[in-house]
C-alpha positions in Angstrom: 29.8 -75.4 -8.4 28.8 -76.1 -4.8 28.9 -79.7 -3.4 25.2 -79.8 -3.1 24.7 -78.6 -6.6 26.9 -81.5 -7.8 24.5 -84.0 -6.3 22.4 -85.7 -9.0 18.8 -85.5 -7.8 18.3 -89.1 -8.9 20.9 -90.2 -6.4 19.7 -88.1 -3.4 18.8 -90.1 -0.3 16.2 -88.7 2.0 19.0 -87.6 4.3 20.7 -85.7 1.5 17.4 -83.9 0.7 16.9 -83.1 4.4 19.9 -82.1 6.6 17.7 -81.0 9.5 19.8 -82.9 12.1 22.9 -81.0 11.0 21.2 -77.6 11.3 19.3 -78.2 14.5 21.6 -77.4 17.5 25.0 -76.1 18.4 24.9 -78.5 21.4 24.6 -81.6 19.2 27.7 -82.1 17.0 30.0 -82.9 19.9 33.0 -85.1 20.1 32.8 -88.0 22.5 34.6 -91.3 21.8 36.7 -90.2 18.8 40.4 -91.0 19.0 43.0 -88.3 18.5 43.8 -89.9 15.1 40.2 -89.7 14.0 39.9 -86.0 15.2 43.1 -85.1 13.3 41.3 -86.0 10.0 38.7 -83.2 10.5 39.9 -79.9 9.1 40.7 -77.5 12.0 38.6 -74.8 10.4 35.5 -77.0 11.0 36.3 -77.6 14.7 34.9 -75.4 17.5 37.4 -73.1 19.2 37.0 -75.0 22.5 37.7 -78.3 20.6 34.5 -79.8 22.0 32.9 -80.6 18.6 32.2 -79.3 15.2 32.1 -75.5 14.6 28.6 -74.2 14.0 27.4 -71.2 12.2 24.3 -70.3 14.2 22.7 -73.7 14.8 24.1 -75.2 11.6 27.2 -77.4 11.5 29.9 -75.7 9.5 30.6 -79.0 7.6 27.1 -79.0 6.1 26.9 -77.7 2.5 23.7 -76.9 0.6 20.2 -76.0 1.6 18.4 -77.8 4.4 15.2 -79.4 3.0 16.5 -79.3 -0.6 20.0 -80.9 -1.1 22.8 -81.1 1.4 26.1 -82.9 1.8 28.5 -83.3 4.7 32.0 -82.1 3.9 33.5 -84.5 6.4 31.1 -87.4 6.0 33.8 -90.1 6.0 35.3 -88.8 9.3 32.2 -87.2 10.9 31.9 -87.4 14.7 30.4 -90.5 16.3 27.2 -88.6 17.4 26.6 -87.9 13.7 27.2 -91.6 12.8 24.7 -92.6 15.4 21.9 -90.4 14.2 19.5 -92.6 12.2 16.8 -91.5 9.7 13.5 -91.5 11.5 14.8 -91.7 15.0 13.7 -89.3 17.8 16.6 -86.9 17.1 15.8 -86.9 13.4 12.1 -86.3 14.0 12.8 -83.5 16.5 15.2 -81.7 14.1 12.8 -82.1 11.2 9.9 -80.6 13.3 12.2 -77.7 14.3 13.0 -77.0 10.6 9.3 -77.1 9.7 9.5 -80.3 7.8 7.2 -83.3 8.0 8.1 -86.6 9.6 10.8 -88.7 8.0 9.5 -91.3 5.7 6.1 -89.6 5.1 5.3 -88.1 1.7 5.8 -84.4 1.5 3.3 -82.1 0.1 
């Protein structure tokens, strides 16, 4: 069973039913202020070859499991990069990623 399939739909936050920010750009999930100890907690298979950030498959972060716009989860959520921690639901980066994914604005009813 995939990690996303294991999420109970009643427990899904709007972020877990979105994931657009994690599938928006290979230039985004970069390491910046993380310590070597923090970076060591991220599996090497999920780190870009040049060690600059998370590995991406196309524009999608390799740590993202599930289907964008349906149900997603981050496989390294507890140790995700600072840039990921700083992304806030509804902020400019969120809205830009949602627009690029063809989704409505965060916080507005879908349909």
